[in-house]
N, C-alpha and C positions, 0 to 999 in steps of 0.2 A: 061531298067531302073532297077536299083538295089536299094532296100531299106532294112532297118532292119525289119520293120513291115508293114503289111497291116492291116488296121482296117476296118471292115465292119459294118457300122451304126454309125451315129453321133447324138445320143440322149445324155442323161446325162452320160451313161456308157462309150460310145465311146469317148466323149469329155473329161471325167476325165482321161481316159487312155492316150489320146493324150497329155494332160498336163504333165503327167509323162515322156513321150517320149521327149517332148520339153525341160523339165528341165534337162534331161540326155543327150541332144544333139544327140538323136537317129534319124535316118531318117525313114520316113513313108509316106504312101499314104492312104487316106481315100476313101471308096466307100459309097455313100449315095444316095438312090433313093426316099426318102420322102414317103416311104410306111408305116412307123410307125410314129405315131403322138403323142404318150403318153407324151413325154417330152414337146412338143409344147403346149399342152392344159392342162398340169398339174397345180394345184394350186400353187405348188412350195413352200409350207410352210415347215419350219423346226421348230419342236416342240419336246422337250425332254420328253414329257409326253403323254401317251395314255389316253386320257380323257374319253373314254368310260368306262374304268375300274380303272382309277387313278393308273396306273402302269408305271414304267420307260420304255422308249424306249430302245431297245437292244443297249448297248454300246454308249448311247447318249453322255456322257461327252467326250469320246474319239473321237467320230465322229465329234462333233462340234469343238473340238480343231484343227482338220485337215481341216474341211470344211470351216470355216469362213475365215481363211487366204487364202485358195484356191480361193474362190470367189473374195476376195479383190485383189489378184494377177491378176486375169483376168480383173477385173474392171480397174486396173491401166494400163494394157497392151493395152486393147481395147478402153480405154477412154469412158467407159459406166458406168451407175449406175444401178445395178441389185439387190442389197441387201437392202431390206426395213425392218428395225427392228421395232417391236411393241410388245405390251403386248397382250396376248390372254385372253379374259374374257369368262369363262365358265358359262353359265347361268344355275343355278340349277333349277331342276324341282320339288324338294321336300325337306323336312327336312332330309330325308334319304340320299339324294344326298349330302347335306351339311355334314352330319356325315361321309360319306365315304371319303369326302375331308379331313376332320380333321384326320381321321385314316391314310390317305396317307401321312400326314405330319410326321408321325413316321418312314417312310421308308428312310434310309440314302441316297439312290440314288435320292430322290425326294425333300429333304429339301431345296436344293439350288434353286429350280425352282418354288415352290408353296408358295404364300403369306399366312401367318398364319391368317391374318385379312381378313374377307370377305368384299367385296365392295357392300354396300347397296345403292349406288347412283341410281338415276333414269336417264336413258338416253332416250332422245326423240326418239320415234318410236321403241324402243326395248322392247319386251315382256319378262319380267323376274320377277316372283313373289317371288322368294326365294333367291335374291341377286346373286352375281357373285363371282367366285374364279379366282384370277389372276395367270397366268402362265408367268414367266419371261424367258429371254434368248431365245426368239422366234423371228421369222421373216419370210420373204418371199424372195425367189429368183425369179426374173422375168425370168422364163425359156424360154419363147418365145423370149424375147430380147437376152438372153444369147446364145441360140442355133443359132438363125438367124445371130447374130453378129459374132459368132465364125465361122460359115460356110463362111461368107463373108471374114473373116480374112484368113482362109485356102485357099479359092479360090484365093484371091489376092496374095498368095504365092505359087500357083500351087501345093497345097498339098491335093486337094480333087477332085474326079471325081463324077459327079452327074449321076450315071447310076446304073442299077440293077446288083448286083454281081451274077454271074452264077457259082454255086458251082461245077457243073460237069466239068467245064473247068479248075478247079484247079488241077494241077499235083502234087501229093504227093509222087511220087516214090522215090525221093531222099531227102537228108537232107535239100536241098535248095528247097523251094516252087517255082513253076512257074505258073503264071497266065497271059495269053496273052503274052505281052512283058515285064512283070514285074517279077523280082525274089526277094524273101524275105526270111528271116530266120524264121519268124513266122507270123501267121495271127491270129488276135483276133476278134471273132465274137461278136458284140454288137447289135444284130438285134431286140431286143425286142421280141414280140410274133412271128415275122418272123422266129424265130428259128425253128418253126414247119415245115418249108420247107427246113431246113438245114439237109442234109443227114448224117452229122457227129455228130450232137448233138440233133437230133429230138426225141431221146429217153428220154430226160430229162423231168421231170414232171412239165412243165410250164403251168400254167392256164391263161386264158384270161378273164379279168374282164373289161367290158366296163364302162367307167365313163363319165358323162356328166356334164357340167357347164353352168350356165347362167351368162351373164354380164348385170347388171342392172344400171339404173341411178335413184338415190333416193335423191333429193336435201334436203329433210327434215330430213334425217337420220343423216348425219354429224358425224360419229364416226371415230376415228383414231386408233381403236384397232380391232383385229380379234374377231368377235363374234362367239362363238361355242355353238350351241344349238342342235336342231334336225338336222341341217346342219350348214355349216359355211358361214359367211358373211365376205368377205375379202375386205377392202378398197384398191383401186388402184389409188386413186387421183381424185380430182375434182368431188366428190360425185358419182363416179362410183364404183361398187362393183362386185366382183366375188362371185357367190353363188353355192355351191355344197356340196357334189357331189353324184351322183348315183352309184350304183353297179349293173351291169347286167351281169350274167354269161352265158346267152344264145345267146344274140345278139353279133355276132363277127364282125360287121361292124364298121367303124369309122364315120358313118353318124349320125348327130343329129337326135333324134327321138321325135315324139309327146309324146310318153309315158314318156320319160325322162323329157321333158319340163313340162308335167302335174304333175309329181311326185315332181319336184323341186318347182313349184308354190304352190302346196298343202302344202308342208312342210314349205315354206316361210311364209305362213299365220300364222303359229304358232310361228314365230320368230320376225317378224316386223309388225307394223300396220300403216305404212305411205305409201303414194302413190309411185309407182315406174314405170319405163318404161323398158321393156326388150330390150336391145340393140343388143345382139347376143347370140347364143348358140353354144357350141363347144363340141366335143366328141373325145375320144381316147381309145385305148385298153391298159390297164395296164398289164404288164407281172408280174404275181404273182406266188409265190411258197408256198406250204403247209409248215407251220412252219415259214413263213416270213423271210427266209434267202435267200440271192442271190445264183445264180448258177455261180460258178467261178472255173476255173481249166483247166487242160490239158487233151486232148484226150488220152484214154488208149493206142491206137495203133499208132496214128500219133502224135508224141510229139511236132510237130511244130504247131499244131492246138489248139487254146485256146478259151475259152468262158468266157464272162463277161456279165451277164444277170440277169433278175428276181429281179430288185431293188424294185419293188412294189411301194406303195404309199409314201414312205419316201426316194425316190431316191436322192433328193438334199442333204440329210444328209449322206446317205450311200455311194454314188458314189465315192467321193474323197478318203475315207478310203479303200474301197475294191480295187479300182484301184491302189492305192499305194502298198497295200499288194500283189496284183497280179504282179505288175511290179518288186517288190523286190524278189518275188518268182522266177520269170523267169530270172532275171539278177543277183541276189545276193544270191540265194539259201536260202532265208528266208522262213520259214515254212508258208504254207498257213493256215489261220484260219480254223480249222476243221469244224466249223459251216457253212462255205460257200463253202467248197471244194466239187466239184461234185463227188468225190469218195464215198460220202455217198449214191449215187444212182448207182445201177448196171444196165447194159444193159439188 
């Protein structure tokens, strides 16, 4: 079997790069072993503002310009609905919090996203003593539906193999790569934190941050916006909500924990005051990088080996942009953004 590309991993990164290959009529084969679950359990929110500090997300406007049509194209092709648009309401904790919001309105990169007028309405079940600030141009990609539907689509077309990729069986001696009975011009590793076991790219400084979410049922809450406070409360329909998320830098498992559950329950007490039932708990490992920039580029020695990784918590926004930049770099000699290029790290 001969293809242009082998892709290892089909989370958000791998999926976004596959879309570039499809658009360019390139041949490919994906390997996916379900070992990394960060895309499947992610909140999937796209938000142009870092609400902790009221600062703009890196290249937010440019990323949204590429990402929103990207997901619409997938919706149309797969006949699914994955993009849920909404307003984010930031619950202020103090007058100082409000003042910081008004200061942020003076930043040119934020003025299109932040409402100048505060929302002082009362919403049943929501604890907010100092009003809300509204963030526009936000929404959520249903990453679980996206990835599972996309895997089914590739499976139906014979473009994916559900098995573990064995790096040591990859023959890199010639310009053409050989893996088992497959030959390819290039291979792109989109393995999430699984890159730690990749002998070609395991030197890259990828950190693992475990995140946990709860899904709750709260019939009396009845909000249609994303509530951002001590944690986020995200409506997913029929009075069900995702609540999260935790950050754990020591636990490297993808198993939901009692500690994570207790932390979320404790924080939720400060955010809502209506009864709810916990429906489920999920966990995943986020691949993160210091400086919050992805790991993208070509191996120093083996030019056929490529990495696309480290999307972090804003993967739904970042993935389509960096995948397009990488594809154009490989195929059209476009410069790779220096902020994401792995050349910034030495072996």
